[in-house]
N, C-alpha and C positions, 0 to 999 in steps of 0.2 A: 232297213233291210232285215227280213226275218232271219233268225239264226237257225240253221239247219245242221244237224249232225250228219254231214255228208259221208263220213267214214262208215257209219252204220248201214248206209244204203248198199254198200258193196261187201260188207263183212260176211253176209250169208253166202255170197258167191265165193269169197275167198275161202270160207270154211269148207264148202263142198269140194273146191279144187284141192285143198289140203288133205281132205279125207280120201280123195281119189287115189288110185294106184299111180303114183308119180314116176317119172323116169328122169334121166339126166337133163333132158331138154326142158321139161316143164319146171324142174327145180331151178334151172338157170333163168328162165323167163320170170318166175316169181321173185328171184333174187334181184333181177334188174328193176322190176316194178317197185319193189320195196325200197331199193336204193334211190330211185328217182323221186319217190314219195317223200323221202326224208331229207332231200337236198334243200338248203335254204338259200334264197336269192333275194337280195334287197329287202330283207326282213320278212319274207314270206316263204312258207314251207311248201315244197312240192314242185312239180314240173308241169308246165302248161300242156294241154292235150295234143296240139300238133307236134310239139317237140317230143312228147312221149312216143307218138307214132313214128316219127323219124328215127329216133334212137333205137326203138325196138326193131325197125326195119333193118338197119345196118347190123345190129347184133344178131338178129335171126338169120340174115343172109350169110353172115360169117359162120354161124353154127351149122347151117346147112352145108356149107363148103367143107367143114370139118368132117361131117358124117358122110359126105360124098366121097371124101378121100380115105377115111379111116373106118368106114362103116363095118368092115369085116371083123374088126376088133373093138367091140363095145367098150372095153376097159380103157384102151388107148384113146378112143374117140372121146369118151367122157372127160378124161383128163385134159386133153388138148382143147376141147370145147370150153371147159371152165376157164382156162387161161386166156383163150381168144376172146371170150365174152368180157372178161375183166379189162383186157387191153383196149377193146373197142369202146366199151362204155366209159371207161375212165377218160379216154381221149375226147369223146363226144361231150361229156359234162364238164370237162376241164378240171377235174379233181379226182383223187383216188378214193373211189367209193367201194371198190372190190380189189382184193389182193390178186396178183398174177405172178407167174414164174416164167413168162416169156415163151412158153411153148406155142407152136403154131404162129410165130411172129410174122411169117410171110403172108398168111391168110389175114391176120389182123391188119397189117399194113395196107393191104389191098382195099379193105373196106373203110379204113380210116381216111385213106387218100380220096376215095370216092365221096365220102361225107364232106371233106374239106373243100370239095369242088362243086357242091350242089347249090350254093348260094345262101345257105342259112346264115352266114356271117353278116349278111345285109338285111336280115329279116326285120330288124327294128327300125329301119330307115323309113321316114315319112313317105307316103304315097298318095297323091291326089286321086280322088274318085274319077274314073273316066266316063262313067255313065250314071251319075247320081240320080236317085229317085227325087220326086218333088219334095218330100219331107224326109230329111236324112238323119241318120244317127249322129249324135254329138258325143264326144268323149267326156261324159259326166255321169255321176252316180245318181241314185234316187234322191239324194239330198241336194242335188244340183252342184255338187263339188266336182272340180276337174279331175279326170283320171288319165292314166297313160294308156293309149290304145295298145293292145297286144298284137305284136308282129304284123304291122301294116303291109310289109313286103313279103310275107311268107308265101303268098300265092305265086311268087316268081321262082320258087325253088324247082329244081329238076325232079320230076317224078321217077318212080322206079321203072315204069313202063312208058315208052315214048308215046304210045297211042293215047295215053291218059293226059297228055299235055294239052289237048284241045277239048277234053270233056268238061264242059262247064254248064252251069244252070242257065235257064231261059230268064229273060228279064222279068222281074216280079210284076204282078198285075193287080195286087190287092189295093183297094180304095178305102176311103174313110168309112164307107158303109160296111165294108168287111171288118174294119176295126171295131165299129160299134156292135156288130153281130158277135165278134169275139168277146167283148167285155160283157155282153148280155149272157152268153153261154157260160162264161167263166163263173158267174154267180150260181150256176146250177150244177157244178161239179159234184160227183158222188164221192163218198169216202174212199171207194176203191180207186178212183182216178187220182185223188190226192195222194194216196199211198203209193201209187205207181210213179207219180212225179218225184216223190222223195226217194224211192228205191233207185230210180235211174238218174238221180241228181249228179252223182260223180263229180262233185265240185272240188274246190281247193282242199288239199290234204288227203285225197283219195288216189286210186290208181288212174282216175280220169276215164272218160268214155273208151278210148283205145285200150286201156288196160282192162276195163270191164269185159270187152270182147275177147281179149287174150284169155281171160279166165273162162269164159264160156267155151272157147275153142278147146282149152285144156280139158274141161270137164267132159265134153262130148267125145273128144278124141280118146280119153281114157276109157269111157264106157264102150266105145266102139272097138277097143282092143288094138289101137294103133301101135305099131312097133316104134322104137326110138327113132329110126330113120324116117318113118312116115311123120312122126311128131315134128321132127326138124323141118321137113319139107312143108308141112302144113303151116307151121309157125312163120316160115319165110313168106308164104303166099298171103296169109292173113295180114301180116304186118306190112307187106308191100302195098296191099289194097288200102290199109288204114293210112299209110303215109301219103299215098296219092290222093286219098279222100281229103286229108288235111290241106294239101296244096290246092286242090280244086276249090274247096269250100272257102279257104281264106282269100283266094283270088276273087271269088264271087262277093264275099263280104265287103271287101274294100273297093270293088268295082261299083257296086250299087249303093253301098252305105245305108242299108235298110234300118229304119229306126226300131227300137225295142218297144215292147208294149207299154212300159211305164212312161216312156217319152210320148208315145201316141196318146195315152190317156191324159197326160198333162196338157198336151196341145188341144185336145178336144174337150177339156174341162170335165173329165170323168174321174170319179174317185176310184182308185185302183191300187192294190198292193200285191205284188207277185208272191207266190208261195215259196219259191226258192230264190237264191241270190242271182242277180243278173250279171253275167260276165262282162269284162271290159273290151268288147269288140262288137261290131255291127250284127244285126239280127239275121238277115237273109244271106245265105241259107243257114239252116241249123247244122251246127257241127256234129251234134249227136246223131242226127238223122243221116247225114252223109257218111259218117264213120260206120253206123249200123247197117246201112244199105250195102256198103262195100264189103265189110267183113261177113255179113250174112250171105251175100251172094257167093263169095269164095267158099265158105263152109258148106253151103247148100250144094253147089256144083261138085265139090270134092266128095262129100258123103253120098251123093246120088251115084257117082261113078263107082263107089265102093259097095253100093247096094245096102246102105245102112239107114234107110229112112225110118224103120221101126225103132232103132236105137235113138235116133235124133228126136223122134216124137216123144219118147219117154223122158228124155233129158230136158227138152225145152218146155214141157209142161211144168216142170219144176221151176223154171226161170220166169215164166209168164206171170204177170201181176194182174192182168185184166181177164175177166171171164170171157169176153169176146175174143181175146187172143187165144185162150185155151181152146175155145170152140173152133177157131180157124186152124190151129195146129192139129187138133184131133181129126178134123175133116180133110186136111191136106193129104195128098198122095205122094208128094215128093219132098225130100229134105229141103230143096230150094224154096218151095212154097211155105214150109214151116219156118225157116229162118226169115223169110220175107215178113211173115206175120209178127215175129218177135221184133224185127227192125221197125215195123210200123208202130208197134207199141212204144218202143224207145222214142221214136219221133213224136208221137202224140203226148208222151209224158212231159215234153217241154212246153206244149200248149197248156196242159193241165197245171204245170208249174208256173205259168204266167210269164214266161220269158221268150215265147215265140208265138206267132200267128200260124195257122195251119199250113199256109202255102210255104212257109219256111221249111217245114218238115217234109211235106209232100215232094217238093222239088229236090230237097236234099237226098231223100231216099232214092228217087229216080236216078239222080246223078251217081250216087254211091253204087247202085246196082250195075250201072254201065261200067264204072271203074273196076268193080270186082270181076265182071265178065272179061274185061280186057286183060286183067292180070292172069286169069286162068288160061285165056287163049294164047297169050304171048309169053308167059313165064313158066307155066306148069309143064312138066314133062311126064311121060309115062313112069319114069323112075320115081317121081315124087309120089305117085299113087301105089306103085307096085315095085318097091326097091329090091325085094328078094328076087323077083323075076329078072330085073335089070342087072343085078349083080351076077346072077348065074350066067346070063348071056355074055357079060363082060369077061367072066372067068374062062368061058369056053373060047373066047377070041384071043385073050391076052394073058391069061393066068391071073393069080391074085394081085391086088394093088399093093405095091410096096409102100412102106411108111414114108419113104423119101421121094415118092413119085410126084413130079410136078403137077400143078393144077392144069386141067384141060384134058387129062387122059381118062377121067371117069365118065361114064355114060351121062350122068346128070349135067355135065358141062357141054355136051354136044347138042346145043340148041338147034342145029341145022341137020341133025341126024334123024332120018325118017323113022327109025326104030324107036325113038324116044317121044314122038309126038302123040297127042291125045286128040281123039275126035270128040268135040264138044257139041256136035249137032244133035 
């Protein structure tokens, strides 16, 4: 297996985020990603992608609750959010990776309880493929040695949005002729395409694909001048989509058990070596593609609603690795189309890296975008986009929110209040 410095692929992204004007929310996100990157399990350092997405979802939802309750006092909100973040993350990873002083314990307990009931405890249980392909993935590495499949039952977890429980990929249709065409095209990759594969690799020891998209969200949000309350809301929405993408993708992986390119090459007698390391789970669909489609859709819809397409274009041109992606971003008129172009690049990078066939990525992006759309339609409120306006309306109705006010009294909690809904048509 080729040795790739996966950490360097995201280091440029991390640097941009660090140089950006950060706020309390982005600092907490970075602290969580760094903590999960440093955790050691079974002799391996880091946290697997779907687990990163899940943990960030519960943490970001808790932070959003803090700013929903204490948003009128940034200093208090920042202090409570830091403690709540530590309580939730420590509980999720099962060890003390961040110090806390028990502030906001009621909020932390709510999200810890939700996490303990979502089914993750059973994620490693074996799960037989219900609709296996003709040629299936086997739990072996490129040397033919047995490996432990990563989270066979992760696809049974509860998603953040109920509508996403049924969003799944179509049955794969690629044939051996498609595999042969893939191996032929692989020999003609350009230096730019190989560089893109390494940039988006996000393998062991990095923030992983979900973390990479958290960093993109932070960078664009900072450039767009989001308030700390908007940053908290956007983080919640992006991470909800990333979590649901992980659940849907892993369900698909272990439903069809699509083989990896090196396995198809061995079966077809073709000499082949992937550019980046092949992860320990089935191919169809691509996790990176599904994560990217979901996060990109949320970000695009969010910034389009704020009228920030020009800001998005400027920032995404700096993230794009392929000339065709930069051309698509430059020509796009909406933030949604710009993020879609970047998501497509992330998906294709896995093809250029030799660990996915194109259909793995195409279907992953399609499913991810539907997941992101559902998150925005079912979870986002007007207060998530325009918190100052929502806070002013709330003050006119009830006066300022007291520090000991129970949850459910702030406008962002009123999911059934017509004044907080958003028209996404």
